[in-house]
PDB file of N, CA, C and O in Angstrom:
ATOM      1  N   MET A   1       0.860  -1.025   0.085  1.00  0.00           N
ATOM      2  CA  MET A   1       0.170  -0.111   0.243  1.00  0.00           C
ATOM      3  C   MET A   1       0.966   1.417   0.260  1.00  0.00           C
ATOM      4  O   MET A   1       1.827   1.678   1.099  1.00  0.00           O
ATOM      5  N   LYS A   2       0.403   2.667  -1.127  1.00  0.00           N
ATOM      6  CA  LYS A   2       1.042   3.235  -0.682  1.00  0.00           C
ATOM      7  C   LYS A   2      -0.225   4.390  -0.255  1.00  0.00           C
ATOM      8  O   LYS A   2      -1.439   4.597  -0.254  1.00  0.00           O
ATOM      9  N   ILE A   3       0.884   4.838   0.034  1.00  0.00           N
ATOM     10  CA  ILE A   3      -0.147   6.625   0.989  1.00  0.00           C
ATOM     11  C   ILE A   3      -0.507   7.634   0.312  1.00  0.00           C
ATOM     12  O   ILE A   3      -1.061   8.635   0.766  1.00  0.00           O
ATOM     13  N   GLY A   4       0.012   7.274  -1.664  1.00  0.00           N
ATOM     14  CA  GLY A   4       0.326   8.232  -2.190  1.00  0.00           C
ATOM     15  C   GLY A   4      -1.489   8.018  -3.233  1.00  0.00           C
ATOM     16  O   GLY A   4      -1.967   8.837  -4.018  1.00  0.00           O
ATOM     17  N   ARG A   5      -1.946   6.965  -2.913  1.00  0.00           N
ATOM     18  CA  ARG A   5      -2.876   6.227  -3.003  1.00  0.00           C
ATOM     19  C   ARG A   5      -4.006   6.778  -2.213  1.00  0.00           C
ATOM     20  O   ARG A   5      -4.985   6.040  -2.096  1.00  0.00           O
ATOM     21  N   LEU A   6      -4.047   8.217  -1.521  1.00  0.00           N
ATOM     22  CA  LEU A   6      -4.569   8.465  -1.010  1.00  0.00           C
ATOM     23  C   LEU A   6      -5.583   9.368  -1.780  1.00  0.00           C
ATOM     24  O   LEU A   6      -6.811   9.362  -1.870  1.00  0.00           O
ATOM     25  N   TRP A   7      -4.171  10.475  -2.523  1.00  0.00           N
ATOM     26  CA  TRP A   7      -4.667  11.530  -3.404  1.00  0.00           C
ATOM     27  C   TRP A   7      -5.722  11.235  -4.529  1.00  0.00           C
ATOM     28  O   TRP A   7      -6.192  12.373  -4.493  1.00  0.00           O
ATOM     29  N   GLN A   8      -6.189  10.848  -5.135  1.00  0.00           N
ATOM     30  CA  GLN A   8      -7.599  10.551  -5.371  1.00  0.00           C
ATOM     31  C   GLN A   8      -8.898  11.331  -6.180  1.00  0.00           C
ATOM     32  O   GLN A   8     -10.050  10.916  -6.304  1.00  0.00           O
ATOM     33  N   PRO A   9      -8.370  12.453  -6.625  1.00  0.00           N
ATOM     34  CA  PRO A   9      -9.547  13.548  -6.943  1.00  0.00           C
ATOM     35  C   PRO A   9     -10.180  13.239  -7.592  1.00  0.00           C
ATOM     36  O   PRO A   9     -10.904  14.224  -7.743  1.00  0.00           O
ATOM     37  N   HIS A  10     -10.801  11.927  -8.674  1.00  0.00           N
ATOM     38  CA  HIS A  10     -11.213  11.643  -9.330  1.00  0.00           C
ATOM     39  C   HIS A  10     -12.289  10.657  -8.865  1.00  0.00           C
ATOM     40  O   HIS A  10     -13.213  10.133  -9.488  1.00  0.00           O
ATOM     41  N   ARG A  11     -11.786  10.531  -7.219  1.00  0.00           N
ATOM     42  CA  ARG A  11     -12.664   9.700  -7.240  1.00  0.00           C
ATOM     43  C   ARG A  11     -13.969  10.610  -6.223  1.00  0.00           C
ATOM     44  O   ARG A  11     -13.830  11.544  -5.433  1.00  0.00           O
ATOM     45  N   PRO A  12     -15.290   9.808  -6.698  1.00  0.00           N
ATOM     46  CA  PRO A  12     -15.835  10.504  -4.936  1.00  0.00           C
ATOM     47  C   PRO A  12     -15.230  10.073  -3.949  1.00  0.00           C
ATOM     48  O   PRO A  12     -14.816  10.978  -3.223  1.00  0.00           O
ATOM     49  N   ILE A  13     -14.927   8.716  -3.500  1.00  0.00           N
ATOM     50  CA  ILE A  13     -14.596   8.369  -1.909  1.00  0.00           C
ATOM     51  C   ILE A  13     -13.914   9.759  -1.601  1.00  0.00           C
ATOM     52  O   ILE A  13     -14.438  10.664  -0.952  1.00  0.00           O
ATOM     53  N   PHE A  14     -12.415   9.784  -2.285  1.00  0.00           N
ATOM     54  CA  PHE A  14     -11.411  10.697  -2.090  1.00  0.00           C
ATOM     55  C   PHE A  14     -12.989  12.104  -1.277  1.00  0.00           C
ATOM     56  O   PHE A  14     -13.626  11.626  -0.337  1.00  0.00           O
ATOM     57  N   TRP A  15     -13.181  12.808  -1.491  1.00  0.00           N
ATOM     58  CA  TRP A  15     -14.225  14.157  -1.296  1.00  0.00           C
ATOM     59  C   TRP A  15     -15.057  13.720  -0.716  1.00  0.00           C
ATOM     60  O   TRP A  15     -15.833  14.652  -0.508  1.00  0.00           O
ATOM     61  N   LEU A  16     -15.641  12.350  -0.044  1.00  0.00           N
ATOM     62  CA  LEU A  16     -16.201  12.070   1.248  1.00  0.00           C
ATOM     63  C   LEU A  16     -16.020  12.177   1.981  1.00  0.00           C
ATOM     64  O   LEU A  16     -16.743  12.634   2.866  1.00  0.00           O
ATOM     65  N   MET A  17     -13.927  11.480   2.115  1.00  0.00           N
ATOM     66  CA  MET A  17     -12.647  11.237   2.927  1.00  0.00           C
ATOM     67  C   MET A  17     -12.360  12.937   3.813  1.00  0.00           C
ATOM     68  O   MET A  17     -12.181  13.333   4.965  1.00  0.00           O
ATOM     69  N   LEU A  18     -12.463  13.522   2.420  1.00  0.00           N
ATOM     70  CA  LEU A  18     -12.240  15.072   2.980  1.00  0.00           C
ATOM     71  C   LEU A  18     -13.546  15.585   3.410  1.00  0.00           C
ATOM     72  O   LEU A  18     -13.492  16.806   3.258  1.00  0.00           O
ATOM     73  N   ALA A  19     -14.847  15.201   3.934  1.00  0.00           N
ATOM     74  CA  ALA A  19     -15.625  16.076   3.916  1.00  0.00           C
ATOM     75  C   ALA A  19     -15.689  15.389   5.379  1.00  0.00           C
ATOM     76  O   ALA A  19     -15.056  16.203   6.052  1.00  0.00           O
ATOM     77  N   PHE A  20     -15.971  14.665   5.994  1.00  0.00           N
ATOM     78  CA  PHE A  20     -15.568  12.942   7.052  1.00  0.00           C
ATOM     79  C   PHE A  20     -14.882  14.262   7.711  1.00  0.00           C
ATOM     80  O   PHE A  20     -15.648  15.037   8.283  1.00  0.00           O
ATOM     81  N   ASN A  21     -13.356  14.607   7.669  1.00  0.00           N
ATOM     82  CA  ASN A  21     -12.521  14.370   8.421  1.00  0.00           C
ATOM     83  C   ASN A  21     -12.608  16.402   8.334  1.00  0.00           C
ATOM     84  O   ASN A  21     -12.067  16.752   9.383  1.00  0.00           O
ATOM     85  N   ALA A  22     -12.927  17.343   7.761  1.00  0.00           N
ATOM     86  CA  ALA A  22     -13.569  18.587   7.919  1.00  0.00           C
ATOM     87  C   ALA A  22     -14.907  18.615   9.033  1.00  0.00           C
ATOM     88  O   ALA A  22     -15.060  19.412   9.959  1.00  0.00           O
ATOM     89  N   LEU A  23     -15.739  17.575   8.662  1.00  0.00           N
ATOM     90  CA  LEU A  23     -16.540  17.371  10.086  1.00  0.00           C
ATOM     91  C   LEU A  23     -16.443  17.555  10.885  1.00  0.00           C
ATOM     92  O   LEU A  23     -16.932  18.371  11.666  1.00  0.00           O
ATOM     93  N   SER A  24     -15.253  16.280  10.950  1.00  0.00           N
ATOM     94  CA  SER A  24     -15.130  15.931  13.050  1.00  0.00           C
ATOM     95  C   SER A  24     -13.954  17.849  12.730  1.00  0.00           C
ATOM     96  O   SER A  24     -13.496  18.821  13.330  1.00  0.00           O
ATOM     97  N   SER A  25     -14.001  17.600  12.192  1.00  0.00           N
ATOM     98  CA  SER A  25     -12.440  18.400  12.391  1.00  0.00           C
ATOM     99  C   SER A  25     -13.580  20.357  13.128  1.00  0.00           C
ATOM    100  O   SER A  25     -13.148  21.100  14.009  1.00  0.00           O
ATOM    101  N   ALA A  26     -14.483  20.492  12.605  1.00  0.00           N
ATOM    102  CA  ALA A  26     -15.895  21.210  13.157  1.00  0.00           C
ATOM    103  C   ALA A  26     -16.716  20.931  14.310  1.00  0.00           C
ATOM    104  O   ALA A  26     -17.349  21.813  14.891  1.00  0.00           O
ATOM    105  N   CYS A  27     -16.713  19.566  14.693  1.00  0.00           N
ATOM    106  CA  CYS A  27     -17.402  19.568  15.819  1.00  0.00           C
ATOM    107  C   CYS A  27     -16.501  19.707  16.756  1.00  0.00           C
ATOM    108  O   CYS A  27     -16.726  20.409  17.741  1.00  0.00           O
ATOM    109  N   ALA A  28     -14.828  18.756  16.499  1.00  0.00           N
ATOM    110  CA  ALA A  28     -14.205  18.611  17.464  1.00  0.00           C
ATOM    111  C   ALA A  28     -13.732  21.088  18.576  1.00  0.00           C
ATOM    112  O   ALA A  28     -13.724  21.579  19.705  1.00  0.00           O
ATOM    113  N   TRP A  29     -13.484  21.553  17.092  1.00  0.00           N
ATOM    114  CA  TRP A  29     -13.593  23.165  17.221  1.00  0.00           C
ATOM    115  C   TRP A  29     -14.451  23.648  18.142  1.00  0.00           C
ATOM    116  O   TRP A  29     -14.204  24.330  19.137  1.00  0.00           O
ATOM    117  N   ALA A  30     -16.425  22.861  17.355  1.00  0.00           N
ATOM    118  CA  ALA A  30     -17.233  23.567  18.299  1.00  0.00           C
ATOM    119  C   ALA A  30     -17.614  22.984  20.448  1.00  0.00           C
ATOM    120  O   ALA A  30     -18.110  23.600  21.392  1.00  0.00           O
ATOM    121  N   MET A  31     -17.174  21.903  20.331  1.00  0.00           N
ATOM    122  CA  MET A  31     -16.907  21.247  21.378  1.00  0.00           C
ATOM    123  C   MET A  31     -15.569  21.902  21.890  1.00  0.00           C
ATOM    124  O   MET A  31     -15.080  21.102  22.688  1.00  0.00           O
ATOM    125  N   ARG A  32     -14.780  23.000  21.775  1.00  0.00           N
ATOM    126  CA  ARG A  32     -13.213  24.278  22.013  1.00  0.00           C
ATOM    127  C   ARG A  32     -14.385  25.442  22.538  1.00  0.00           C
ATOM    128  O   ARG A  32     -14.732  26.120  23.506  1.00  0.00           O
ATOM    129  N   ALA A  33     -14.521  25.302  21.932  1.00  0.00           N
ATOM    130  CA  ALA A  33     -15.620  27.199  21.711  1.00  0.00           C
ATOM    131  C   ALA A  33     -16.242  27.314  22.655  1.00  0.00           C
ATOM    132  O   ALA A  33     -16.148  27.909  23.728  1.00  0.00           O
ATOM    133  N   LEU A  34     -17.420  26.204  21.812  1.00  0.00           N
ATOM    134  CA  LEU A  34     -19.039  26.505  22.161  1.00  0.00           C
ATOM    135  C   LEU A  34     -19.147  25.942  23.811  1.00  0.00           C
ATOM    136  O   LEU A  34     -18.928  24.845  24.326  1.00  0.00           O
ATOM    137  N   PRO A  35     -19.540  27.097  24.281  1.00  0.00           N
ATOM    138  CA  PRO A  35     -20.457  26.447  25.936  1.00  0.00           C
ATOM    139  C   PRO A  35     -21.536  26.203  26.040  1.00  0.00           C
ATOM    140  O   PRO A  35     -22.441  26.953  26.405  1.00  0.00           O
ATOM    141  N   LEU A  36     -21.620  24.392  25.525  1.00  0.00           N
ATOM    142  CA  LEU A  36     -22.110  23.419  25.357  1.00  0.00           C
ATOM    143  C   LEU A  36     -22.709  22.964  26.957  1.00  0.00           C
ATOM    144  O   LEU A  36     -22.050  22.789  27.981  1.00  0.00           O
ATOM    145  N   ASN A  37     -24.542  22.822  26.700  1.00  0.00           N
ATOM    146  CA  ASN A  37     -24.715  21.310  27.787  1.00  0.00           C
ATOM    147  C   ASN A  37     -24.196  19.522  28.105  1.00  0.00           C
ATOM    148  O   ASN A  37     -24.369  18.863  27.080  1.00  0.00           O
ATOM    149  N   THR A  38     -23.794  18.928  28.932  1.00  0.00           N
ATOM    150  CA  THR A  38     -23.642  18.119  29.060  1.00  0.00           C
ATOM    151  C   THR A  38     -24.376  17.019  27.544  1.00  0.00           C
ATOM    152  O   THR A  38     -23.877  16.142  26.839  1.00  0.00           O
ATOM    153  N   VAL A  39     -25.036  17.333  27.571  1.00  0.00           N
ATOM    154  CA  VAL A  39     -25.235  16.700  25.986  1.00  0.00           C
ATOM    155  C   VAL A  39     -26.016  16.928  25.088  1.00  0.00           C
ATOM    156  O   VAL A  39     -26.838  16.279  24.441  1.00  0.00           O
ATOM    157  N   ALA A  40     -25.488  18.427  25.146  1.00  0.00           N
ATOM    158  CA  ALA A  40     -25.412  18.458  23.744  1.00  0.00           C
ATOM    159  C   ALA A  40     -23.475  18.231  23.480  1.00  0.00           C
ATOM    160  O   ALA A  40     -23.058  18.087  22.331  1.00  0.00           O
ATOM    161  N   LEU A  41     -22.504  18.232  24.674  1.00  0.00           N
ATOM    162  CA  LEU A  41     -21.604  18.104  24.267  1.00  0.00           C
ATOM    163  C   LEU A  41     -20.852  16.410  23.936  1.00  0.00           C
ATOM    164  O   LEU A  41     -19.764  15.879  23.710  1.00  0.00           O
ATOM    165  N   LEU A  42     -21.911  16.176  24.058  1.00  0.00           N
ATOM    166  CA  LEU A  42     -22.189  14.345  24.253  1.00  0.00           C
ATOM    167  C   LEU A  42     -21.749  14.008  23.188  1.00  0.00           C
ATOM    168  O   LEU A  42     -20.632  13.586  22.888  1.00  0.00           O
ATOM    169  N   LEU A  43     -22.930  14.254  22.397  1.00  0.00           N
ATOM    170  CA  LEU A  43     -23.592  14.437  21.375  1.00  0.00           C
ATOM    171  C   LEU A  43     -22.295  15.156  19.743  1.00  0.00           C
ATOM    172  O   LEU A  43     -21.832  14.612  18.740  1.00  0.00           O
ATOM    173  N   LEU A  44     -22.240  15.975  20.089  1.00  0.00           N
ATOM    174  CA  LEU A  44     -21.022  16.781  18.839  1.00  0.00           C
ATOM    175  C   LEU A  44     -20.199  15.742  18.939  1.00  0.00           C
ATOM    176  O   LEU A  44     -19.659  15.110  18.031  1.00  0.00           O
ATOM    177  N   ALA A  45     -20.067  15.460  21.182  1.00  0.00           N
ATOM    178  CA  ALA A  45     -18.604  13.950  20.546  1.00  0.00           C
ATOM    179  C   ALA A  45     -19.130  12.981  20.026  1.00  0.00           C
ATOM    180  O   ALA A  45     -18.447  12.885  19.006  1.00  0.00           O
ATOM    181  N   PHE A  46     -20.086  11.928  19.968  1.00  0.00           N
ATOM    182  CA  PHE A  46     -19.923  10.998  18.990  1.00  0.00           C
ATOM    183  C   PHE A  46     -20.481  11.151  18.203  1.00  0.00           C
ATOM    184  O   PHE A  46     -21.038  10.087  17.929  1.00  0.00           O
ATOM    185  N   VAL A  47     -20.898  12.332  17.167  1.00  0.00           N
ATOM    186  CA  VAL A  47     -20.483  12.547  15.257  1.00  0.00           C
ATOM    187  C   VAL A  47     -19.428  12.938  15.299  1.00  0.00           C
ATOM    188  O   VAL A  47     -18.782  12.900  14.251  1.00  0.00           O
ATOM    189  N   ALA A  48     -18.842  13.441  16.434  1.00  0.00           N
ATOM    190  CA  ALA A  48     -16.639  13.388  15.793  1.00  0.00           C
ATOM    191  C   ALA A  48     -16.696  12.613  15.360  1.00  0.00           C
ATOM    192  O   ALA A  48     -16.939  12.390  14.173  1.00  0.00           O
ATOM    193  N   LEU A  49     -16.475  11.896  16.248  1.00  0.00           N
ATOM    194  CA  LEU A  49     -15.471  10.040  16.546  1.00  0.00           C
ATOM    195  C   LEU A  49     -17.273   9.734  15.276  1.00  0.00           C
ATOM    196  O   LEU A  49     -17.959  10.405  14.504  1.00  0.00           O
ATOM    197  N   LEU A  50     -17.266   9.492  15.369  1.00  0.00           N
ATOM    198  CA  LEU A  50     -18.350   8.467  14.353  1.00  0.00           C
ATOM    199  C   LEU A  50     -17.665   9.207  12.744  1.00  0.00           C
ATOM    200  O   LEU A  50     -17.728   8.461  11.767  1.00  0.00           O
ATOM    201  N   ASN A  51     -17.141  10.411  12.567  1.00  0.00           N
ATOM    202  CA  ASN A  51     -17.435  10.920  11.793  1.00  0.00           C
ATOM    203  C   ASN A  51     -15.459  10.805  11.643  1.00  0.00           C
ATOM    204  O   ASN A  51     -14.920  11.049  10.563  1.00  0.00           O
ATOM    205  N   VAL A  52     -15.017  10.592  12.314  1.00  0.00           N
ATOM    206  CA  VAL A  52     -13.071  10.229  12.319  1.00  0.00           C
ATOM    207  C   VAL A  52     -13.203   8.759  11.592  1.00  0.00           C
ATOM    208  O   VAL A  52     -12.499   8.155  10.783  1.00  0.00           O
ATOM    209  N   GLY A  53     -15.098   8.322  12.625  1.00  0.00           N
ATOM    210  CA  GLY A  53     -14.685   6.374  11.671  1.00  0.00           C
ATOM    211  C   GLY A  53     -15.143   6.107  10.753  1.00  0.00           C
ATOM    212  O   GLY A  53     -15.052   4.888  10.608  1.00  0.00           O
ATOM    213  N   PHE A  54     -15.763   6.688   9.752  1.00  0.00           N
ATOM    214  CA  PHE A  54     -16.537   6.987   8.466  1.00  0.00           C
ATOM    215  C   PHE A  54     -15.211   7.809   7.593  1.00  0.00           C
ATOM    216  O   PHE A  54     -14.673   7.186   6.678  1.00  0.00           O
ATOM    217  N   GLY A  55     -14.914   8.684   7.803  1.00  0.00           N
ATOM    218  CA  GLY A  55     -12.998   9.078   7.518  1.00  0.00           C
ATOM    219  C   GLY A  55     -12.079   8.016   7.739  1.00  0.00           C
ATOM    220  O   GLY A  55     -11.836   7.804   6.551  1.00  0.00           O
ATOM    221  N   LEU A  56     -11.618   7.467   8.140  1.00  0.00           N
ATOM    222  CA  LEU A  56     -10.815   5.980   8.137  1.00  0.00           C
ATOM    223  C   LEU A  56     -11.331   5.112   6.790  1.00  0.00           C
ATOM    224  O   LEU A  56     -10.678   4.855   5.779  1.00  0.00           O
ATOM    225  N   ALA A  57     -12.144   4.896   6.978  1.00  0.00           N
ATOM    226  CA  ALA A  57     -12.712   3.836   6.479  1.00  0.00           C
ATOM    227  C   ALA A  57     -12.528   4.038   5.416  1.00  0.00           C
ATOM    228  O   ALA A  57     -12.208   3.087   4.703  1.00  0.00           O
ATOM    229  N   ALA A  58     -12.690   5.775   4.673  1.00  0.00           N
ATOM    230  CA  ALA A  58     -12.792   5.912   3.478  1.00  0.00           C
ATOM    231  C   ALA A  58     -11.980   5.984   3.014  1.00  0.00           C
ATOM    232  O   ALA A  58     -11.847   5.980   1.790  1.00  0.00           O
ATOM    233  N   ALA A  59     -10.575   6.138   4.373  1.00  0.00           N
ATOM    234  CA  ALA A  59      -9.039   6.072   3.773  1.00  0.00           C
ATOM    235  C   ALA A  59      -8.542   4.745   3.238  1.00  0.00           C
ATOM    236  O   ALA A  59      -7.989   4.510   2.164  1.00  0.00           O
ATOM    237  N   TRP A  60      -9.003   3.577   4.660  1.00  0.00           N
ATOM    238  CA  TRP A  60      -8.474   2.485   4.012  1.00  0.00           C
ATOM    239  C   TRP A  60      -9.098   1.535   2.525  1.00  0.00           C
ATOM    240  O   TRP A  60      -8.657   0.513   2.001  1.00  0.00           O
ATOM    241  N   ALA A  61     -10.262   2.387   2.192  1.00  0.00           N
ATOM    242  CA  ALA A  61     -11.294   2.073   0.838  1.00  0.00           C
ATOM    243  C   ALA A  61     -10.643   2.491  -0.764  1.00  0.00           C
ATOM    244  O   ALA A  61     -10.976   2.036  -1.859  1.00  0.00           O
ATOM    245  N   LEU A  62      -9.489   3.637  -0.389  1.00  0.00           N
ATOM    246  CA  LEU A  62      -8.656   4.228  -0.966  1.00  0.00           C
ATOM    247  C   LEU A  62      -6.776   3.763  -0.865  1.00  0.00           C
ATOM    248  O   LEU A  62      -5.873   4.247  -1.548  1.00  0.00           O
ATOM    249  N   LEU A  63      -6.689   2.940  -0.034  1.00  0.00           N
ATOM    250  CA  LEU A  63      -5.653   2.395   0.162  1.00  0.00           C
ATOM    251  C   LEU A  63      -5.415   0.935  -0.775  1.00  0.00           C
ATOM    252  O   LEU A  63      -4.567   0.553  -1.581  1.00  0.00           O
ATOM    253  N   ARG A  64      -6.803   0.309  -0.112  1.00  0.00           N
ATOM    254  CA  ARG A  64      -6.856  -0.891  -0.815  1.00  0.00           C
ATOM    255  C   ARG A  64      -6.965  -0.637  -2.138  1.00  0.00           C
ATOM    256  O   ARG A  64      -6.376  -1.590  -2.648  1.00  0.00           O
ATOM    257  N   ALA A  65      -7.408   0.156  -3.128  1.00  0.00           N
ATOM    258  CA  ALA A  65      -7.896  -0.033  -4.195  1.00  0.00           C
ATOM    259  C   ALA A  65      -6.883   0.411  -5.077  1.00  0.00           C
ATOM    260  O   ALA A  65      -5.957   1.197  -4.876  1.00  0.00           O
ATOM    261  N   PRO A  66      -7.287  -0.369  -6.324  1.00  0.00           N
ATOM    262  CA  PRO A  66      -5.967  -0.600  -6.999  1.00  0.00           C
ATOM    263  C   PRO A  66      -5.791   0.529  -8.170  1.00  0.00           C
ATOM    264  O   PRO A  66      -6.580   0.534  -9.115  1.00  0.00           O
ATOM    265  N   ALA A  67      -4.450   1.741  -8.053  1.00  0.00           N
ATOM    266  CA  ALA A  67      -4.230   2.825  -8.906  1.00  0.00           C
ATOM    267  C   ALA A  67      -4.939   2.128 -10.270  1.00  0.00           C
ATOM    268  O   ALA A  67      -5.297   0.989 -10.568  1.00  0.00           O
ATOM    269  N   PRO A  68      -4.941   3.621 -11.019  1.00  0.00           N
ATOM    270  CA  PRO A  68      -5.656   3.919 -11.986  1.00  0.00           C
ATOM    271  C   PRO A  68      -4.887   2.676 -13.454  1.00  0.00           C
ATOM    272  O   PRO A  68      -3.757   2.339 -13.103  1.00  0.00           O
ATOM    273  N   GLY A  69      -5.141   2.264 -14.355  1.00  0.00           N
ATOM    274  CA  GLY A  69      -3.875   1.265 -14.491  1.00  0.00           C
ATOM    275  C   GLY A  69      -2.968   0.418 -14.443  1.00  0.00           C
ATOM    276  O   GLY A  69      -2.147  -0.002 -15.258  1.00  0.00           O
ATOM    277  N   GLU A  70      -3.191   0.219 -13.447  1.00  0.00           N
ATOM    278  CA  GLU A  70      -2.640  -1.149 -12.021  1.00  0.00           C
ATOM    279  C   GLU A  70      -4.056  -2.613 -12.451  1.00  0.00           C
ATOM    280  O   GLU A  70      -5.270  -2.488 -12.612  1.00  0.00           O
ATOM    281  N   PRO A  71      -3.473  -3.430 -12.488  1.00  0.00           N
ATOM    282  CA  PRO A  71      -4.325  -4.931 -12.675  1.00  0.00           C
ATOM    283  C   PRO A  71      -4.854  -4.805 -11.382  1.00  0.00           C
ATOM    284  O   PRO A  71      -4.584  -3.862 -10.639  1.00  0.00           O
ATOM    285  N   ASP A  72      -5.801  -5.983 -11.020  1.00  0.00           N
ATOM    286  CA  ASP A  72      -5.712  -5.701  -9.857  1.00  0.00           C
ATOM    287  C   ASP A  72      -5.389  -6.896  -8.867  1.00  0.00           C
ATOM    288  O   ASP A  72      -5.352  -8.090  -9.165  1.00  0.00           O
ATOM    289  N   ALA A  73      -5.242  -6.526  -8.064  1.00  0.00           N
ATOM    290  CA  ALA A  73      -4.585  -7.257  -7.248  1.00  0.00           C
ATOM    291  C   ALA A  73      -5.152  -9.065  -7.175  1.00  0.00           C
ATOM    292  O   ALA A  73      -4.343  -9.923  -6.821  1.00  0.00           O
ATOM    293  N   THR A  74      -6.521  -9.419  -7.533  1.00  0.00           N
ATOM    294  CA  THR A  74      -7.043 -10.369  -6.510  1.00  0.00           C
ATOM    295  C   THR A  74      -6.750 -11.193  -8.076  1.00  0.00           C
ATOM    296  O   THR A  74      -6.091 -12.218  -8.252  1.00  0.00           O
ATOM    297  N   ALA A  75      -7.342 -10.518  -8.908  1.00  0.00           N
ATOM    298  CA  ALA A  75      -8.060 -11.536 -10.473  1.00  0.00           C
ATOM    299  C   ALA A  75      -5.812 -12.003 -11.078  1.00  0.00           C
ATOM    300  O   ALA A  75      -5.536 -12.898 -11.876  1.00  0.00           O
ATOM    301  N   ALA A  76      -4.683 -11.046 -10.352  1.00  0.00           N
ATOM    302  CA  ALA A  76      -4.002 -12.053 -11.599  1.00  0.00           C
ATOM    303  C   ALA A  76      -2.569 -12.094 -10.553  1.00  0.00           C
ATOM    304  O   ALA A  76      -1.484 -12.428 -11.030  1.00  0.00           O
ATOM    305  N   GLY A  77      -2.717 -11.712  -9.071  1.00  0.00           N
ATOM    306  CA  GLY A  77      -1.191 -12.166  -8.292  1.00  0.00           C
ATOM    307  C   GLY A  77      -1.897 -13.201  -7.187  1.00  0.00           C
ATOM    308  O   GLY A  77      -1.208 -13.602  -6.249  1.00  0.00           O
ATOM    309  N   ASN A  78      -2.903 -13.506  -7.284  1.00  0.00           N
ATOM    310  CA  ASN A  78      -3.578 -14.914  -6.821  1.00  0.00           C
ATOM    311  C   ASN A  78      -3.621 -15.962  -7.310  1.00  0.00           C
ATOM    312  O   ASN A  78      -4.540 -16.650  -6.865  1.00  0.00           O
ATOM    313  N   ARG A  79      -2.850 -16.555  -8.269  1.00  0.00           N
ATOM    314  CA  ARG A  79      -2.292 -18.263  -9.147  1.00  0.00           C
ATOM    315  C   ARG A  79      -1.219 -18.431  -8.566  1.00  0.00           C
ATOM    316  O   ARG A  79      -0.214 -17.755  -8.345  1.00  0.00           O
ATOM    317  N   SER A  80      -1.578 -19.451  -8.344  1.00  0.00           N
ATOM    318  CA  SER A  80      -0.407 -19.760  -8.310  1.00  0.00           C
ATOM    319  C   SER A  80       0.728 -20.778  -9.151  1.00  0.00           C
ATOM    320  O   SER A  80       0.457 -20.639 -10.344  1.00  0.00           O
ATOM    321  N   CYS A  81       1.653 -21.546  -9.030  1.00  0.00           N
ATOM    322  CA  CYS A  81       2.534 -22.026  -9.525  1.00  0.00           C
ATOM    323  C   CYS A  81       2.943 -23.746  -9.844  1.00  0.00           C
ATOM    324  O   CYS A  81       4.000 -24.047  -9.290  1.00  0.00           O
ATOM    325  N   GLY A  82       2.597 -24.365 -10.264  1.00  0.00           N
ATOM    326  CA  GLY A  82       2.016 -25.173 -11.531  1.00  0.00           C
ATOM    327  C   GLY A  82       0.892 -26.023 -11.712  1.00  0.00           C
ATOM    328  O   GLY A  82       0.670 -26.526 -12.813  1.00  0.00           O
TER     329      GLY A  82
END
């Protein structure tokens, strides 16, 4: 896996990953900057953690996907010799 595979602006999942990460950052900023009661703080923390999880899942999907022009690893790489 190459970290360079995260940068795939032609794929919609790339933009979804960026949106999840931006939203979790906005939630973290709001938790820190705004005077919130306990329920709102817990709800915002839950949403931020959920967005982090979805952002990581999107990043993992980008890392595992074959690069454009690269053959699929499951089709060509799993043949046995003999």
